[in-house]
C-alpha positions, 0 to 999 in steps of 0.5 A: 376655934370657938364652939357656937351652938355646937358648931366649930367656927373661926369666930362668932357668926356675926363676925364671919364673912362667910358661914355655911352649915349643911347636914344630912341624915345617913343610913349608918353612923360614920366618924368625921374622918370616915366621912372625909375618906368616903367623900374624898375617895371619889370627889365630884370630877368638876372639882378638879377643874374648879381647883385648876381654875382657882389655882391659875387665878389666885397664884398671881396674888400670892395664894399657894396652889392647892391642886385639889384632893388626893383621895388618899385615905387616912386611918387616923389624924391628929392636930398638926397633921394635914389632909391634903391642903388642910391643916388638922386643928382638932380631931375627936371621935365626933369632930374633925376641924380643918383649916387653911389660912393665908394673908387673904383669908382664913378658912375653917371646915368642920365635920361633925357627927352626931349619931347618924347625922353628919354636918359640914360647917364652913366659916371664913374670915377675909383679910383684904379685897382679894379675899372678899373678891375670891369669896364672891364666886366661891361662897355660892359654889361651896354651898352647891359642892358641899350639898352634892358631897353629902348627897353622894355620901348618903347614896353611897352608904344606902347602896352599901346597905342594900337600900 
């Protein structure tokens, strides 16, 4: 993990095969782990179908099935723990760094909180043609998924606050 302009990344941006960082102002401050729990508690129903398709297409190429997100909340995590299929590489009050690595690609997703702003940053390094082909549809879809997750989190927190 490197820090680049306050973002946790696999490598400097110029060396990445995929990079996306999205932020949202929230009605109240949340820790990265609280944000994860709230977003994964009720993930977009289309994600379950997307993960089934991903697993069916990728498994013949030696990619392990991940099945999706369990929605099981965690009160704490430490480096070396797992959140669903992600390995927790770093945990701090303002930063949660999750990775998944295989022979085709390395993925890092970092949730960072600064006051009432939550940022989700994803970086990917591909290792071969399958990794590059995999990211062709996943990259654009990922941007939509993360944007939707942030919007739903913001609406949920607004509703809880009565606003």
